[in-house]
ROGUPA-995647 format. One record per residue (C-alpha): z, y, x; residue number from 1; residue in one letter. Coordinates in steps of 0.25 Angstrom, whole numbers, plus 2048, in hexadecimal, padded with zeros to 3 digits. Layout:
N
{tormi {Z, Y, X}, NUM, "A"}
...
//
This chain:
191
{tormi {0DD, 530, A20}, 1, "M"}
{tormi {0E4, 53E, A22}, 2, "N"}
{tormi {0DE, 543, A2F}, 3, "R"}
{tormi {0E2, 551, A35}, 4, "P"}
{tormi {0D6, 55A, A36}, 5, "A"}
{tormi {0D1, 55C, A44}, 6, "A"}
{tormi {0D4, 56A, A44}, 7, "S"}
{tormi {0E3, 567, A42}, 8, "T"}
{tormi {0E3, 55D, A4E}, 9, "L"}
{tormi {0DD, 568, A57}, 10, "F"}
{tormi {0E6, 573, A52}, 11, "A"}
{tormi {0EF, 57B, A5C}, 12, "A"}
{tormi {0FB, 573, A58}, 13, "G"}
{tormi {0F7, 565, A5B}, 14, "P"}
{tormi {0EF, 56A, A67}, 15, "L"}
{tormi {0FB, 571, A6D}, 16, "L"}
{tormi {104, 564, A6A}, 17, "L"}
{tormi {0FA, 55B, A71}, 18, "A"}
{tormi {0F9, 565, A7D}, 19, "G"}
{tormi {108, 565, A7E}, 20, "L"}
{tormi {109, 556, A7D}, 21, "I"}
{tormi {0FF, 554, A88}, 22, "V"}
{tormi {104, 55E, A91}, 23, "L"}
{tormi {112, 558, A90}, 24, "A"}
{tormi {10D, 54A, A92}, 25, "A"}
{tormi {105, 54F, A9F}, 26, "M"}
{tormi {113, 554, AA5}, 27, "T"}
{tormi {115, 545, AA8}, 28, "R"}
{tormi {10C, 547, AB4}, 29, "V"}
{tormi {116, 551, ABA}, 30, "L"}
{tormi {121, 54C, AC3}, 31, "P"}
{tormi {12D, 549, ABA}, 32, "H"}
{tormi {139, 53F, ABA}, 33, "P"}
{tormi {136, 531, AB5}, 34, "P"}
{tormi {134, 531, AA6}, 35, "N"}
{tormi {136, 540, AA4}, 36, "F"}
{tormi {12A, 541, A9C}, 37, "S"}
{tormi {124, 547, A8F}, 38, "P"}
{tormi {120, 53A, A89}, 39, "V"}
{tormi {12A, 539, A7D}, 40, "A"}
{tormi {12A, 548, A7B}, 41, "A"}
{tormi {11B, 549, A79}, 42, "I"}
{tormi {11C, 53E, A6F}, 43, "A"}
{tormi {127, 544, A67}, 44, "L"}
{tormi {120, 552, A67}, 45, "F"}
{tormi {113, 54C, A63}, 46, "G"}
{tormi {119, 544, A57}, 47, "G"}
{tormi {121, 550, A53}, 48, "A"}
{tormi {116, 55B, A53}, 49, "Y"}
{tormi {108, 555, A51}, 50, "F"}
{tormi {105, 555, A42}, 51, "A"}
{tormi {0FB, 54A, A44}, 52, "N"}
{tormi {103, 53D, A47}, 53, "R"}
{tormi {0F7, 537, A4E}, 54, "S"}
{tormi {0F6, 543, A58}, 55, "W"}
{tormi {105, 542, A59}, 56, "A"}
{tormi {104, 534, A5F}, 57, "L"}
{tormi {0F6, 536, A67}, 58, "I"}
{tormi {0F9, 543, A6E}, 59, "V"}
{tormi {106, 53E, A75}, 60, "P"}
{tormi {100, 531, A79}, 61, "L"}
{tormi {0F4, 538, A7E}, 62, "A"}
{tormi {0FD, 542, A86}, 63, "G"}
{tormi {104, 536, A8C}, 64, "L"}
{tormi {0F7, 52E, A8F}, 65, "F"}
{tormi {0F1, 53B, A96}, 66, "L"}
{tormi {0FE, 53C, A9F}, 67, "S"}
{tormi {0FE, 52D, AA2}, 68, "D"}
{tormi {0EF, 52F, AA7}, 69, "L"}
{tormi {0F3, 53B, AAF}, 70, "A"}
{tormi {0FF, 533, AB5}, 71, "L"}
{tormi {0F6, 527, AB8}, 72, "A"}
{tormi {0EC, 530, ABF}, 73, "S"}
{tormi {0F6, 537, AC7}, 74, "I"}
{tormi {0FF, 52A, ACB}, 75, "N"}
{tormi {0F4, 520, ACA}, 76, "G"}
{tormi {0F8, 511, ACC}, 77, "G"}
{tormi {105, 50E, AC6}, 78, "L"}
{tormi {104, 518, ABB}, 79, "Y"}
{tormi {0F6, 514, AB8}, 80, "A"}
{tormi {0FB, 506, AB6}, 81, "S"}
{tormi {104, 50C, AAB}, 82, "W"}
{tormi {0F8, 50B, AA2}, 83, "F"}
{tormi {0F7, 4FC, AA3}, 84, "G"}
{tormi {105, 4F9, A9F}, 85, "G"}
{tormi {10D, 4F7, A93}, 86, "T"}
{tormi {116, 503, A96}, 87, "G"}
{tormi {10C, 50D, A92}, 88, "I"}
{tormi {10B, 507, A84}, 89, "W"}
{tormi {11A, 508, A83}, 90, "L"}
{tormi {11A, 517, A87}, 91, "V"}
{tormi {10F, 51A, A7E}, 92, "Y"}
{tormi {115, 513, A73}, 93, "G"}
{tormi {122, 51B, A75}, 94, "C"}
{tormi {119, 527, A74}, 95, "I"}
{tormi {114, 523, A66}, 96, "V"}
{tormi {122, 51F, A61}, 97, "L"}
{tormi {128, 52C, A66}, 98, "T"}
{tormi {11D, 534, A60}, 99, "T"}
{tormi {120, 52D, A53}, 100, "A"}
{tormi {12F, 531, A55}, 101, "M"}
{tormi {12A, 540, A56}, 102, "G"}
{tormi {124, 53F, A48}, 103, "F"}
{tormi {132, 540, A44}, 104, "G"}
{tormi {133, 54E, A49}, 105, "M"}
{tormi {128, 553, A41}, 106, "R"}
{tormi {12C, 560, A3B}, 107, "G"}
{tormi {13A, 55E, A40}, 108, "K"}
{tormi {139, 562, A4F}, 109, "V"}
{tormi {146, 568, A54}, 110, "G"}
{tormi {14E, 567, A61}, 111, "G"}
{tormi {157, 55C, A5C}, 112, "A"}
{tormi {14C, 553, A57}, 113, "R"}
{tormi {144, 555, A64}, 114, "V"}
{tormi {150, 551, A6C}, 115, "L"}
{tormi {153, 545, A63}, 116, "G"}
{tormi {144, 540, A63}, 117, "Y"}
{tormi {143, 542, A72}, 118, "S"}
{tormi {14F, 53A, A75}, 119, "L"}
{tormi {14A, 52F, A6B}, 120, "A"}
{tormi {13C, 52F, A71}, 121, "G"}
{tormi {142, 52E, A7F}, 122, "S"}
{tormi {14B, 522, A7A}, 123, "V"}
{tormi {13F, 51B, A74}, 124, "L"}
{tormi {137, 51D, A81}, 125, "F"}
{tormi {142, 517, A89}, 126, "F"}
{tormi {144, 50B, A80}, 127, "L"}
{tormi {136, 507, A7E}, 128, "V"}
{tormi {131, 509, A8D}, 129, "T"}
{tormi {13D, 502, A93}, 130, "N"}
{tormi {13C, 4F7, A89}, 131, "F"}
{tormi {12D, 4F6, A8D}, 132, "G"}
{tormi {132, 4F6, A9C}, 133, "A"}
{tormi {13B, 4EA, A99}, 134, "W"}
{tormi {130, 4E2, A92}, 135, "L"}
{tormi {125, 4E5, A9D}, 136, "G"}
{tormi {12D, 4E5, AAA}, 137, "D"}
{tormi {130, 4D7, AAF}, 138, "P"}
{tormi {13C, 4DD, AB7}, 139, "M"}
{tormi {144, 4DD, AA9}, 140, "Y"}
{tormi {149, 4D0, AA4}, 141, "P"}
{tormi {144, 4CF, A95}, 142, "K"}
{tormi {152, 4CF, A8F}, 143, "N"}
{tormi {15C, 4D9, A8B}, 144, "A"}
{tormi {161, 4DB, A99}, 145, "A"}
{tormi {153, 4DE, A9E}, 146, "G"}
{tormi {151, 4E8, A92}, 147, "L"}
{tormi {15E, 4EF, A96}, 148, "M"}
{tormi {15A, 4F0, AA4}, 149, "A"}
{tormi {14C, 4F6, AA0}, 150, "A"}
{tormi {153, 500, A98}, 151, "Y"}
{tormi {15D, 503, AA3}, 152, "A"}
{tormi {152, 505, AAD}, 153, "A"}
{tormi {14C, 50F, AA4}, 154, "G"}
{tormi {158, 518, AA2}, 155, "I"}
{tormi {156, 521, AAF}, 156, "P"}
{tormi {148, 524, AA9}, 157, "F"}
{tormi {14E, 526, A9B}, 158, "F"}
{tormi {155, 533, A9F}, 159, "Q"}
{tormi {148, 539, AA4}, 160, "W"}
{tormi {141, 535, A97}, 161, "S"}
{tormi {14B, 53B, A8E}, 162, "V"}
{tormi {14B, 548, A97}, 163, "L"}
{tormi {13C, 548, A97}, 164, "G"}
{tormi {13A, 546, A88}, 165, "T"}
{tormi {145, 551, A85}, 166, "L"}
{tormi {13E, 55B, A8F}, 167, "F"}
{tormi {130, 559, A8A}, 168, "Y"}
{tormi {134, 559, A7B}, 169, "S"}
{tormi {13B, 566, A7D}, 170, "A"}
{tormi {12F, 56C, A84}, 171, "I"}
{tormi {125, 566, A79}, 172, "L"}
{tormi {12D, 569, A6D}, 173, "F"}
{tormi {134, 576, A71}, 174, "G"}
{tormi {127, 57B, A77}, 175, "G"}
{tormi {11F, 578, A6A}, 176, "F"}
{tormi {12A, 57E, A61}, 177, "A"}
{tormi {128, 58B, A69}, 178, "A"}
{tormi {119, 58A, A68}, 179, "L"}
{tormi {11A, 587, A59}, 180, "R"}
{tormi {123, 593, A57}, 181, "S"}
{tormi {119, 59C, A5E}, 182, "Q"}
{tormi {10C, 596, A58}, 183, "W"}
{tormi {10E, 594, A49}, 184, "P"}
{tormi {101, 58C, A48}, 185, "A"}
{tormi {107, 581, A4F}, 186, "L"}
{tormi {111, 57F, A44}, 187, "R"}
{tormi {107, 57B, A3A}, 188, "A"}
{tormi {0FF, 572, A43}, 189, "Q"}
{tormi {10A, 569, A48}, 190, "T"}
{tormi {114, 561, A41}, 191, "A"}
//
C-alpha cells in the first residue's frame, strides 16, 4: 500500500487547504439566504487540490459535519433532528460525489472549469436532494407528477444554491490561486 508520509499530510499546503475548507464550512452559521452555502464549493475545492484522495474526501465531510454540529447547537430541536433523518445521508453523499467530480480538475483548475464544475455540482445537489424529498415526504405522490412537484418546490432554493456555490468557489479557488502565486511551496504540496 502506498501511504503518504505523515510529514506530507501535515505540510503547509494540506493544512492550509483544510483550514480554508473548515472556515468556509463554518460560514453556514452566519445569516444567509436559504441554500446559499459553501457545501458544493468545499467539495470541489478539496477534490481539486488535495494530493491525497482520502483527505480530499474526509476534510470536506468533516467541515460539513462540524458546521452541522454548530448549527444543531445554535438552533436546537428541529435542526438537531436532521442527524436522525435520511436527508443527511443524501447531502453527505452529494459531498462525496462532488468531491469525486473535483478530481477531474486536478492540475487543470481555471475559471471556466471552476464555473462548469460549480454549476454541475449545484445541479447534482438539486437533483439528488429533491429526489430524496420526493421519496421521503408523504406529501408527494410516488409517481412522475409527485416527482415533478418535488423538483418544482425546490426551484426557489436552487437559485441560491447556484449563487452560493459560485460565490464560495470564486473565494476558495481564487483565493488559493493568489496564495499559491505568492507562496511557491504550496504548488509542490497540492495537486
